[in-house]
Every structure is written in C-alpha cells, then in structure tokens.
VOMARMI-414802 format. One record per residue: residue number from 1; y, z, x of N, C-alpha, C in turn. Coordinates in pm, whole numbers, plus 50000, padded with zeros to 5 digits. Last residue first. Layout:
BEGIN
     k      nv      nw      nu     cav     caw     cau      cv      cw      cu
   NUM       Y       Z       X       Y       Z       X       Y       Z       X
...
***
This chain:
BEGIN
     k      nv      nw      nu     cav     caw     cau      cv      cw      cu
   313   52023   48462   49766   51873   48503   49747   51775   48392   49796
   312   52287   48380   49791   52236   48469   49894   52098   48502   49877
   311   52324   48205   49594   52316   48149   49706   52254   48243   49824
   310   52317   48368   49368   52204   48271   49374   52216   48224   49521
   309   52539   48540   49422   52393   48595   49436   52293   48487   49449
   308   52736   48371   49380   52703   48417   49529   52591   48470   49530
   307   52725   48292   49116   52691   48190   49208   52662   48275   49356
   306   52547   48600   48980   52641   48497   48971   52618   48405   49082
   305   52338   48794   48798   52337   48714   48913   52468   48614   48873
   304   52506   49113   48719   52412   48999   48693   52437   48888   48768
   303   52658   49341   48745   52592   49284   48856   52494   49178   48828
   302   52773   49500   48576   52825   49371   48586   52771   49292   48689
   301   52663   49742   48635   52652   49714   48497   52692   49577   48497
   300   52740   49820   48902   52615   49788   48880   52600   49725   48744
   299   53030   49846   48885   52979   49748   48986   52826   49717   48937
   298   53026   50046   48703   53104   49922   48673   53026   49815   48753
   297   52902   50261   48843   52854   50206   48721   52903   50078   48689
   296   53085   50305   49049   52948   50243   49079   52896   50182   48955
   295   53309   50391   48915   53322   50279   48981   53186   50232   49015
   294   53204   50656   48825   53240   50535   48730   53244   50407   48795
   293   53176   50753   49094   53069   50730   48994   53090   50628   48900
   292   53462   50789   49136   53383   50714   49236   53245   50674   49145
   291   53535   50961   48945   53589   50823   48957   53494   50719   49051
   290   53391   51183   49002   53367   51119   48865   53418   50981   48883
   289   53499   51236   49269   53359   51219   49239   53324   51142   49107
   288   53744   51306   49183   53720   51202   49290   53596   51169   49273
   287   53705   51551   49010   53784   51423   48969   53739   51298   49056
   286   53610   51706   49230   53525   51674   49097   53592   51544   49045
   285   53822   51737   49399   53701   51671   49429   53602   51628   49332
   284   54012   51854   49221   54046   51724   49277   53906   51666   49333
   283   53867   52119   49182   53915   52031   49083   53935   51880   49119
   282   53629   52179   49445   53735   52199   49391   53767   52097   49270
   281   53307   52296   49512   53385   52177   49451   53487   52214   49375
   280   53188   52451   49801   53262   52477   49690   53294   52347   49634
   279   52883   52517   49951   53002   52424   49937   53067   52419   49804
   278   52609   52595   49941   52723   52683   49902   52849   52618   49914
   277   52385   52466   50001   52479   52496   50117   52591   52607   50061
   276   52260   52407   49755   52198   52459   49884   52254   52513   49999
   275   52461   52324   49569   52345   52421   49526   52280   52476   49656
   274   52652   52186   49723   52693   52310   49628   52563   52411   49603
   273   52481   51999   49817   52566   52083   49897   52607   52210   49814
   272   52387   51869   49575   52304   51929   49670   52372   52037   49754
   271   52664   51768   49488   52570   51868   49412   52460   51941   49483
   270   52713   51591   49693   52803   51718   49658   52752   51815   49571
   269   52530   51410   49693   52519   51496   49804   52617   51611   49772
   268   52586   51296   49423   52458   51348   49438   52446   51451   49572
   267   52843   51206   49482   52821   51312   49381   52686   51373   49379
   266   52797   51023   49691   52874   51135   49710   52869   51256   49594
   265   52613   50821   49605   52571   50917   49708   52665   51019   49692
   264   52700   50635   49443   52620   50734   49368   52589   50849   49481
   263   52803   50452   49606   52885   50505   49514   52817   50642   49456
   262   52606   50319   49742   52667   50431   49814   52769   50493   49727
   261   52520   50108   49583   52469   50216   49535   52508   50352   49631
   260   52660   49893   49681   52723   49969   49555   52661   50080   49524
   259   52504   49752   49862   52603   49868   49912   52647   49947   49805
   258   52381   49566   49688   52298   49667   49754   52388   49789   49794
   257   52593   49400   49597   52519   49479   49500   52424   49591   49563
   256   52701   49315   49843   52784   49403   49769   52686   49489   49668
   255   52487   49169   49919   52518   49275   50014   52614   49357   49912
   254   52256   49050   49669   52372   49032   49738   52408   49157   49834
   253   51899   49088   49680   52033   49068   49629   52143   49054   49713
   252   51674   49131   49826   51668   49076   49681   51792   49057   49615
   251   51736   49207   50052   51648   49095   50065   51659   49039   49929
   250   51870   49468   50001   51958   49348   50073   51867   49219   50062
   249   51643   49607   49907   51768   49565   49839   51852   49457   49891
   248   51499   49630   50151   51438   49566   50026   51554   49520   49934
   247   51679   49778   50306   51649   49637   50347   51583   49577   50227
   246   51663   50018   50154   51791   49937   50183   51766   49806   50217
   245   51408   50100   50203   51440   50060   50082   51571   49981   50072
   244   51407   50117   50491   51321   50012   50430   51372   49983   50289
   243   51587   50331   50485   51633   50203   50547   51545   50080   50487
   242   51442   50548   50369   51568   50509   50317   51604   50371   50365
   241   51203   50574   50546   51219   50536   50415   51331   50474   50343
   240   51342   50600   50802   51235   50512   50780   51221   50469   50629
   239   51583   50797   50757   51563   50666   50846   51453   50564   50805
   238   51431   50973   50562   51579   50908   50538   51572   50783   50638
   237   51161   51055   50626   51207   51017   50501   51339   50945   50467
   236   51165   51073   50924   51066   51004   50834   51106   50955   50695
   235   51404   51174   51005   51342   51076   51069   51246   50990   50989
   234   51481   51381   50816   51579   51261   50856   51510   51150   50909
   233   51250   51539   50852   51299   51475   50725   51374   51349   50745
   232   51253   51612   51120   51136   51529   51073   51172   51475   50940
   231   51500   51750   51137   51466   51631   51217   51347   51544   51148
   230   51442   51952   50956   51565   51861   50937   51537   51731   51024
   229   51235   52103   51080   51228   52033   50943   51331   51937   50915
   228   51357   52172   51315   51229   52079   51329   51217   52006   51184
   227   51532   52357   51216   51574   52224   51300   51478   52111   51288
   226   51403   52559   51084   51488   52456   51015   51527   52323   51090
   225   51243   52662   51316   51173   52584   51207   51269   52484   51117
   224   51442   52563   51604   51404   52668   51499   51330   52591   51384
   223   51518   52486   51907   51417   52446   51804   51382   52565   51726
   222   51827   52414   52009   51734   52536   51996   51631   52504   51871
   221   52044   52230   52247   51924   52227   52130   51875   52383   52140
   220   52269   51980   52353   52230   52141   52341   52136   52153   52223
   219   52432   51772   52573   52352   51806   52483   52316   51937   52485
   218   52760   51708   52588   52676   51774   52647   52570   51839   52559
   217   52844   51352   52521   52844   51471   52476   52746   51573   52583
   216   52841   51084   52613   52949   51117   52523   52927   51288   52486
   215   52618   51032   52763   52732   51005   52808   52862   51060   52745
   214   52370   51091   52613   52390   51115   52764   52530   51117   52813
   213   52427   50986   52351   52405   51135   52371   52407   51164   52521
   212   52446   50741   52408   52564   50798   52354   52553   50955   52380
   211   52205   50668   52480   52314   50639   52583   52429   50727   52536
   210   52061   50710   52231   52026   50783   52365   52139   50790   52469
   209   52185   50519   52087   52220   50646   52046   52172   50753   52177
   208   52113   50269   52205   52245   50300   52195   52266   50453   52164
   207   51834   50307   52173   51880   50280   52295   52032   50342   52288
   206   51789   50324   51900   51735   50450   51970   51808   50440   52114
   205   51868   50069   51822   51947   50198   51760   51928   50312   51867
   204   51666   49928   51909   51805   49906   51979   51885   50027   51924
   203   51458   50022   51766   51460   50018   51897   51598   50024   51962
   202   51526   49956   51492   51530   50097   51542   51527   50108   51707
   201   51504   49682   51512   51648   49757   51472   51649   49894   51532
   200   51254   49644   51556   51345   49605   51665   51466   49687   51641
   199   51131   49755   51316   51097   49800   51449   51188   49761   51547
   198   51251   49590   51126   51284   49746   51121   51254   49799   51255
   197   51124   49337   51171   51264   49355   51187   51306   49500   51213
   196   50839   49396   51128   50883   49343   51278   51058   49382   51282
   195   50857   49469   50865   50811   49572   50952   50855   49528   51101
   194   50994   49265   50722   51055   49385   50734   51001   49479   50829
   193   51039   48935   50851   50940   49041   50793   51007   49184   50817
   192   51337   48767   50820   51238   48833   50903   51161   48921   50825
   191   51534   48679   50649   51392   48607   50649   51296   48662   50743
   190   51756   48822   50694   51696   48833   50560   51547   48781   50566
   189   51926   48812   50901   51798   48871   50929   51720   48875   50799
   188   52180   48702   50901   52091   48661   51009   51957   48697   50996
   187   52349   48805   50677   52369   48653   50737   52241   48613   50830
   186   52271   49058   50630   52252   48962   50530   52265   48818   50580
   185   52321   49192   50873   52181   49166   50807   52173   49063   50719
   184   52580   49150   50869   52513   49090   50996   52365   49070   50948
   183   52645   49339   50668   52674   49197   50652   52606   49102   50757
   182   52547   49566   50763   52495   49505   50636   52525   49364   50631
   181   52689   49617   50982   52539   49601   50994   52500   49536   50881
   180   52954   49636   50896   52926   49525   50974   52765   49516   50990
   179   52901   49871   50728   52955   49742   50674   52905   49631   50772
   178   52816   50070   50902   52727   50014   50795   52776   49893   50737
   177   53050   50070   51085   52927   50034   51133   52817   50003   51023
   176   53234   50152   50896   53261   50040   50960   53125   49992   51020
   175   53141   50426   50836   53136   50320   50742   53146   50174   50788
   174   53175   50541   51084   53034   50526   51037   53031   50412   50932
   173   53448   50562   51089   53384   50460   51182   53231   50438   51152
   172   53459   50745   50863   53503   50576   50829   53467   50504   50953
   171   53403   50966   51008   53323   50914   50895   53331   50767   50854
   170   53656   50990   51165   53491   50966   51229   53405   50896   51116
   169   53828   51050   50973   53824   50918   51062   53684   50890   51113
   168   53714   51308   50904   53706   51201   50795   53731   51065   50846
   167   53748   51444   51128   53625   51425   51088   53606   51321   50972
   166   54019   51453   51146   53957   51386   51233   53810   51354   51206
   165   54088   51602   50907   54131   51462   50904   54053   51384   51042
   164   53967   51844   50981   53924   51779   50879   53959   51646   50883
   163   54146   51908   51221   53997   51877   51224   53934   51808   51100
   162   54389   51930   51062   54388   51816   51162   54217   51788   51183
   161   54355   52042   50710   54378   52065   50875   54356   51921   50948
   160   54449   51958   50462   54403   52100   50471   54406   52129   50623
   159   54526   51704   50431   54616   51789   50437   54580   51926   50473
   158   54267   51577   50411   54347   51542   50526   54464   51627   50547
   157   54197   51653   50152   54126   51710   50243   54200   51690   50391
   156   54355   51487   49995   54390   51620   49991   54297   51682   50103
   155   54257   51232   50072   54419   51258   50104   54422   51413   50084
   154   53996   51245   49986   54027   51223   50132   54163   51274   50163
   153   54038   51251   49712   53968   51350   49788   54003   51344   49918
   152   54160   51013   49653   54207   51142   49627   54161   51251   49688
   151   54034   50809   49777   54145   50837   49826   54201   50964   49781
   150   53776   50807   49625   53783   50835   49768   53925   50889   49789
   149   53910   50714   49397   53832   50850   49400   53827   50892   49531
   148   53997   50460   49447   54096   50574   49420   54038   50700   49421
   147   53756   50346   49509   53846   50362   49624   53942   50455   49579
   146   53653   50318   49225   53588   50400   49352   53675   50435   49464
   145   53834   50148   49148   53827   50279   49095   53763   50361   49184
   144   53774   49914   49301   53907   49972   49303   53902   50118   49263
   143   53506   49875   49198   53540   49901   49358   53673   49964   49370
   142   53573   49824   48934   53485   49941   48965   53507   49962   49129
   141   53708   49579   48944   53767   49699   48882   53710   49827   48929
   140   53508   49414   49064   53624   49469   49126   53700   49580   49078
   139   53327   49390   48824   53281   49458   48937   53408   49509   49051
   138   53486   49289   48632   53460   49433   48627   53383   49477   48751
   137   53500   49030   48725   53629   49107   48734   53583   49256   48711
   136   53224   48972   48975   53302   48953   48831   53427   49060   48839
   135   53212   48810   49294   53207   48921   49198   53297   48909   49092
   134   53015   48615   49534   53115   48628   49421   53108   48751   49349
   133   52984   48517   49862   52940   48575   49749   53061   48619   49635
   132   53033   48383   50105   53044   48313   49991   52988   48362   49860
   131   53037   48559   50327   52895   48506   50284   52918   48429   50159
   130   53302   48597   50403   53210   48549   50504   53084   48495   50436
   129   53454   48695   50156   53500   48600   50269   53412   48534   50367
   128   53265   48847   50009   53325   48726   49948   53376   48625   50060
   127   53187   49027   50204   53079   48927   50147   53145   48808   50087
   126   53420   49163   50251   53378   49086   50352   53277   48984   50301
   125   53464   49272   49993   53559   49215   50033   53499   49106   50154
   124   53187   49431   49996   53227   49323   49881   53327   49228   49932
   123   53237   49598   50211   53138   49526   50213   53157   49384   50106
   122   53452   49772   50115   53475   49679   50233   53366   49573   50242
   121   53341   49888   49900   53458   49798   49860   53473   49698   49987
   120   53083   50010   49990   53082   49878   49889   53209   49804   49875
   119   53177   50218   50183   53115   50092   50214   53114   49989   50126
   118   53318   50420   50054   53411   50296   50091   53312   50182   50138
   117   53122   50621   50056   53138   50542   49927   53227   50415   49967
   116   53190   50769   50304   53093   50646   50306   53078   50556   50167
   115   53362   50962   50171   53420   50849   50274   53323   50726   50295
   114   53158   51111   50070   53243   51050   49964   53312   50918   50045
   113   53028   51221   50281   52945   51128   50186   53025   51049   50089
   112   53211   51393   50366   53165   51297   50446   53081   51169   50367
   111   53246   51562   50123   53352   51486   50164   53293   51363   50295
   110   52997   51690   50150   53033   51616   50003   53154   51517   50040
   109   52999   51831   50379   52913   51713   50364   52951   51640   50264
   108   53293   51914   50553   53192   51939   50433   53135   51827   50415
   107   53320   51918   50899   53362   51848   50763   53259   51873   50660
   106   53233   51980   51160   53368   52038   51115   53410   51993   50964
   105   53009   51850   51181   53030   51957   51259   53124   52038   51210
   104   53018   51576   51064   52952   51674   50991   52955   51833   51063
   103   53127   51418   51280   53206   51472   51169   53139   51594   51097
   102   52898   51347   51423   53002   51431   51469   53080   51475   51384
   101   52773   51215   51210   52696   51322   51251   52803   51421   51335
   100   52947   50982   51179   52945   51081   51080   52870   51219   51123
    99   52869   50848   51442   53001   50911   51405   53005   51020   51294
    98   52603   50806   51423   52656   50882   51524   52786   50941   51497
    97   52527   50619   51214   52489   50753   51214   52555   50856   51295
    96   52640   50365   51257   52642   50412   51124   52597   50569   51105
    95   52572   50319   51526   52701   50351   51489   52723   50408   51342
    94   52269   50321   51463   52337   50409   51578   52484   50416   51544
    93   52212   50171   51213   52153   50304   51254   52224   50377   51354
    92   52398   49944   51207   52349   50019   51098   52314   50162   51115
    91   52419   49851   51486   52548   49884   51405   52512   49991   51267
    90   52167   49825   51569   52250   49906   51667   52367   49941   51558
    89   52065   49653   51380   52006   49782   51401   52101   49888   51469
    88   52190   49408   51444   52209   49489   51302   52167   49628   51300
    87   52103   49378   51703   52250   49395   51670   52259   49465   51532
    86   51828   49326   51644   51891   49436   51741   52026   49474   51727
    85   51814   49114   51496   51769   49233   51450   51818   49358   51531
    84   51925   48913   51682   51990   48954   51547   51955   49087   51479
    83   51736   48936   51871   51853   48978   51897   51932   49008   51782
    82   51501   48829   51726   51498   48971   51763   51628   49033   51802
    81   51585   48559   51703   51566   48676   51573   51578   48803   51604
    80   51541   48387   51895   51666   48464   51904   51673   48564   51771
    79   51286   48278   51862   51416   48188   51844   51554   48284   51815
    78   51085   48533   51720   51107   48420   51811   51247   48367   51780
    77   50982   48706   51529   51114   48735   51584   51163   48645   51700
    76   50739   48641   51446   50847   48603   51343   50999   48636   51412
    75   50577   48729   51657   50628   48581   51672   50754   48561   51567
    74   50467   48944   51693   50607   48954   51734   50661   48822   51706
    73   50214   49057   51456   50258   48967   51559   50414   48985   51568
    72   50051   49367   51419   50135   49246   51363   50189   49178   51494
    71   49810   49562   51412   49813   49431   51490   49900   49310   51457
    70   49834   49778   51307   49824   49673   51201   49807   49542   51280
    69   49882   49930   51543   49761   49977   51449   49722   49832   51356
    68   50134   49804   51605   50007   49823   51698   49883   49836   51632
    67   50304   49894   51414   50272   49753   51451   50146   49721   51542
    66   50279   50171   51433   50235   50099   51314   50203   49948   51344
    65   50404   50206   51674   50246   50242   51672   50191   50191   51534
    64   50656   50137   51615   50593   50065   51714   50433   50100   51714
    63   50735   50335   51421   50710   50181   51386   50635   50100   51482
    62   50747   50561   51576   50646   50548   51481   50618   50403   51423
    61   50941   50488   51754   50808   50517   51799   50699   50487   51705
    60   51168   50456   51610   51132   50361   51687   50964   50380   51738
    59   51196   50720   51505   51167   50602   51409   51113   50481   51505
    58   51229   50871   51721   51117   50898   51651   51075   50778   51569
    57   51482   50772   51817   51371   50747   51892   51221   50759   51803
    56   51616   50856   51573   51610   50722   51600   51493   50695   51679
    55   51608   51143   51623   51563   51086   51498   51533   50924   51513
    54   51725   51159   51880   51585   51228   51837   51536   51147   51714
    53   52000   51064   51821   51872   51022   51915   51751   51045   51901
    52   52090   51249   51642   52070   51120   51626   51981   51047   51694
    51   52083   51481   51811   51998   51471   51674   51991   51344   51641
    50   52254   51420   52009   52121   51445   52043   52029   51433   51903
    49   52486   51407   51880   52440   51280   51915   52311   51290   51960
    48   52522   51705   51792   52513   51571   51695   52453   51451   51743
    47   52309   51927   51911   52432   51862   51916   52411   51737   51845
    46   52143   52174   51710   52126   52050   51775   52278   51991   51797
    45   52162   52370   51532   52115   52426   51654   52075   52289   51735
    44   52328   52306   51311   52347   52420   51375   52280   52452   51507
    43   52224   52038   51265   52335   52046   51349   52378   52203   51379
    42   52037   52083   51068   51990   52070   51178   52098   52075   51299
    41   52198   52125   50837   52104   52239   50876   52073   52233   51014
    40   52325   51904   50809   52410   52008   50827   52308   52118   50872
    39   52099   51730   50773   52163   51727   50899   52253   51846   50898
    38   52029   51803   50513   51944   51855   50602   52018   51836   50746
    37   52265   51696   50363   52238   51835   50354   52137   51888   50484
    36   52268   51433   50427   52378   51498   50463   52350   51650   50455
    35   52020   51349   50320   52036   51337   50467   52160   51446   50513
    34   52038   51353   50053   51958   51462   50132   51999   51461   50263
    33   52131   51094   50022   52194   51202   49985   52160   51328   50070
    32   51924   50928   50067   52029   50925   50144   52136   51035   50131
    31   51726   50985   49865   51694   51013   50019   51835   51024   50104
    30   51892   50924   49646   51822   51061   49659   51804   51079   49819
    29   51906   50638   49695   52031   50739   49678   51998   50891   49690
    28   51663   50542   49694   51749   50532   49816   51863   50622   49803
    27   51579   50587   49441   51514   50636   49549   51585   50652   49672
    26   51738   50401   49293   51757   50565   49290   51690   50628   49387
    25   51690   50163   49405   51820   50208   49424   51841   50370   49392
    24   51401   50147   49310   51429   50140   49453   51574   50190   49484
    23   51349   50119   49049   51361   50263   49078   51415   50256   49228
    22   51300   49837   49017   51413   49917   48946   51451   50050   49006
    21   51095   49779   49176   51237   49740   49227   51338   49811   49145
    20   50893   49868   49010   50908   49938   49148   51055   49898   49188
    19   50910   49677   48788   50912   49797   48787   50965   49888   48921
    18   50852   49427   48952   50960   49462   48882   51000   49606   48841
    17   50579   49381   49073   50693   49450   49135   50808   49480   49064
    16   50453   49228   48888   50383   49337   48954   50478   49446   49036
    15   50601   49024   48796   50527   49111   48692   50478   49230   48750
    14   50709   48897   49002   50805   48990   48950   50718   49082   48848
    13   50489   48872   49275   50518   48819   49151   50606   48951   49082
    12   50583   48916   49633   50491   48958   49516   50566   48916   49380
    11   50760   48878   49824   50688   48771   49791   50595   48806   49676
    10   50888   49128   49889   50959   49020   49827   50898   48913   49804
     9   50656   49288   49989   50712   49334   49879   50803   49203   49808
     8   50540   49242   50241   50522   49153   50130   50577   49172   49994
     7   50585   49451   50428   50568   49308   50465   50574   49224   50351
     6   50601   49707   50302   50691   49670   50431   50701   49526   50456
     5   50432   49725   50096   50571   49757   50087   50643   49695   50187
     4   50182   49660   50226   50237   49566   50134   50399   49577   50104
     3   50155   49892   50384   50169   49749   50449   50233   49639   50368
     2   50144   50078   50192   50254   50088   50274   50278   49961   50367
     1   49876   49998   50065   50003   49998   50004   50122   50008   50083
***
C-alpha cells in the first residue's frame, strides 16, 4: 500500500482513489499544524538548525533505505531531473524549515503558522505570472481576505517587541522558500515518480540544513523523551508523510489550489498551541484567524478546474 501511495497514486483510476484524494488536504493540514507544536517542544533542548538537520537527514536515510529495499531505479531522474528535484527540495524543506524554526524560539507557534498562510497569495500571483494558471474572482477575494487576516495579527505582534518582529520576518523567509520550491516543483518535477523525487529532495535539503547548522549556529542538544518524540514525529509524520501529501496535491492540481491549504494551518495550529502549550488567543488573533480561514474557504470553494488547471494537469 505504501508503495502504491508513493509511486502510482496519480495513475490510479478515479473510482479507486477519489475518496482518498478528498481527504489528502485535511490530513496535510493536521500534520503540518502539529509540526509547530512538536517543534516548540523539541526546541527546548535542541538548537533550531540542528533540529532541522536531524529531521531532514533522517528523512533522507529512510527514503534511501526504501529505495534500496524496493529496488527502485534512479533512471527517472536522468536528463537533469535529479538537479531539479534537488533544487526544489532545498527550497521547500531546507529554506522552508530553517528560518521558521529559528523564529519559533522567540515567537508563538500560532503567529508563525499565520505568517506561513501568506504562501497561497504569493504562490497564486507567481503561478499566474509564471505558470499560466488562472484564478476565479472569488479565489482572488479569498486570497486578499486571508492576507488581511495575516496582516492584522502580524501588525499587532510586531508592535509588541523587536524580537517578535524579527521572528515574523524569519517566518516570511520560510514562506519565500515554500513559494519558490512549490513553483519550481510545479514547473520541473511533476512527471518525476514521487519516491525517487522525494528521496533526492530530502538528500539535498539534508546537505543544506547540515551546512547551516555547522556554519550559522553553535549546535547544542539534550536528549530527553520529549525531544526524541518531537524529532521522530516531525521526521516520519510531518516531513515524510506531510510532504508526500503535498506532492500528491501538486501533481493533481494547480500550485495555487495546493498551497491554499496553508490557510487552514494557522487556526489549527493556534488551537493546538492553546490546548497543548498554553498559548493565549487574543481578540485580534481570533479575528485574524477567522479571516484567514474564510479566505481558505473561498479559494477552495471556487477551485473548480479552469484553463490554468487544465494546462497544469
């Protein structure tokens, strides 16, 4: 079953995979949201870039073992496709994780997650300009509404402290990595089998993050039960499971529709942070989260195939 999910999901008849595809966005949102909470726990005892490096090296090792056990060929990565997968992986997994993990040291998880909901707006704009994708008027309204929700929370948080502002700026760097990686994947990597492509992506991300940990910080660690659990969850469930789900969404639809699911992450992460970490939800945060969620609904509800989707599929 795992083999079919990784390599042949997008070739199965709709009658057998339609139901599963419908729940993929929800599964992705739950996994991605949980990463902010578990990362907060792990960062109490691990330096941020070391945390990311361990996570990505673990993913690369697991996928390499799976490739060997299943005896999968590297031939689909010929003709320079391995390079494209490596670039996409470095942007999505290395840049997309390193900056926000640094930010999580000083900034609430819900606010970092909210900044990452800027991903759909930037991705949609770039998708229209670079990939010839088209959005309906209601989708653009949803994207703008989501941006307003993010701006409300980020603006108020930035006034609280310089450290908070710096954390939010770092979170935005992560957004740029996600957007660039998503667009690059959509342009060059959609026809690469998921297992081979994901393996190369995590290999390149592991190299970049390891260099970052060695050059940009003084690594420190303390292996507690919580730290081990956080690393394992973020490695196996979020990075491996979550990014496979994200790749499936990219393969089957436009980059704007796939990245629109990030609008659901902030409210989910905020609720988890409130319940598990004791982070408080002020009135302006609740309003901002509601606006972002409404924006997600508009984008998703109006996401019936249009010309750009037909071209991209």
